N, C-alpha and C positions, 0 to 999 in steps of 0.2 A: 211121564206125560201121558202114556196110554191109559194109566190108571184114572186120570182126570179128564180124558177125552179132549185134550187140547193139543194144538200143534206146537212145535218148537218155536216157530216165529211168534205165536201168541204169548208163549211163556217169556221170551226175550223182551217183547214189547211191555209186558206187565212189569218185569224187573227194571227196565229202563224208566218206566213211569215212577217207580218207587225211589230210584236213585236221584231223580230231579227234585228240586226244592219242593217240599220242606225237608227232603233228605231222610226219608224213612229207612233207606238202605244205602250202602256205598259199594262201588265196584273196585276190585283190585285186579289189575291186568294179570292174566294167566293164573289167577288164584280163585276167582269167583266173586259172588255178590254176597254181602254180609249185612245183617240188620244193624242199623246205626244205634249207638248208645243214646241215652237220654241227654237232652240239651239243658244247659243251665239257662233259666229264664230270668232276665233282669227287667223288673217293672219300673216304669218311670213315675208312677203316682204314689209310691210308697218308699220308705227309707229303711229297708232292713240292712243289717250288717251282712258281710260276706258269709259269716258263720251261720246266721239265721237263714240266709238264702240257700246255702248248700244243704243244711239239715232239712229245710222245708221241701227239698226235692229228693229226700231219702239218701243223701250222700253225707260224707264226712268232709269237712273243709280241709284243704291243704293248699299251700301257696309256696311259690318260689319267690323269695325276697332278695333281689339282687343288690339293693341299696337301701339302707335305712339311715335317716338323718335325725339328729336330735335337735329339739327346740328348747329354749330356756323355759323353766317352770318355777313357780315359787318353791323354796326349799322344802316346806312341809309336804307339798303335793309330790315333788320330785322323789323324795325319800319313800313315800308310800307307793308310787308307781314302780319303783325298782323291785318291789316285792310281788308285783302282778305277773302272771304268766299269760301274756297276750297270745301265745301260740296255742293255748288250750281253751281260752275263753273268747267270747265275742268281744271285739273291740268296742262295740257300742254298749254292751251289757255292763262292763266294768264301770264306766263313768256314770251310767244311769242308775245302777243298783247301789253301788258302793259310795258314790259321791253325790248322788241326786242331781246330776248334771244332765238335763234332758236334751238330747240332740234333736234339733227342731227342723232344720231344712238343709238341703244340699243343692248347690249349683253345679251342673255337670254339662260337659260338652262331649258329644259322641262323634267320632270320625274313624275312618279307616287309615291304617298306617302300615308300611312295609316292615316285615319282621327283620330285626337285626340278627346277626349271627348268634348272639347270646339268647335272644328271645326264641329264635328258631330251634336252638338246641333244647331249651327248657320246655317248649311246647310240642316238639316232635313234628315241626313243619319245615318247609323249604325256606331258605333265606329269601327275603323279598316277598314272601307270601303275604296277602292282605290279612291284617288282624284288626278286629274291632278294638278301639281304644277309647276308654272313658276317662276323661280328666275331670276332677271335681274337688270341691271344698265343702266340708260339712260343718255346720254351725250349730251351737247350742242356742238357747233362748236369749242369752246376753249378746249375741252377735259376734263374738270373738271366734276366729277360725279354730276348730278343734281337730280336724283331720284333713289332710291333703292326700288325694289318691290319684293314681294313674295306672289302673290295672289293664293288662292285656289278657286276652283269652283267644282260643282257637275259634275262628269264624264258623267252623262246622260243629262246634260244641256249645254254642250259646245263641240266644235270640233275645232281642229287645222288644218288650211289649209296652204299648202306651195307648191311652185313650185321648182322642182329640175332641174338644168340645167347640161347637160353633156358637159364638156369642151373637145375640141379636144385633143387627146393624144399627149403628147410631144414626139418629135423624140428622139429615144434612142441614146446615145453617146457610140458607140462600138469602 
């Protein structure tokens, strides 16, 4: 601190400022203050796959899948889908590139939920810690549901971005 000509109190205040949101650093009691890792940013105006989102932020996608359910599919599609490696490819890329099935829109709900013991263990957080939870359904152009999702993430490792547009007021009909 003498090197930079600042007091210990000023250095502490600067670190406290960095620890507050947006969370550029995080403090660990009796260990020190550390630079926070990059956050995953989820945009609400585009529809990238998880794989595209992770790679777009310079990361490699990985997921913990506690439960996988199967839905009926026509026999020819089901047989071909068994050959796909969904853990190595984007879930959106396979239907769009291979089957020319364009995923068109998604309806999603964002809420906070308390971490279950299984989620807490998978994410390295305390049981009952608040987690951002996005529940949604993705549809192709024909309107039939193609994907149901309900991912959890660490609140300190992600952020949601969106743009809100104000529509001009409608004239009143008096």
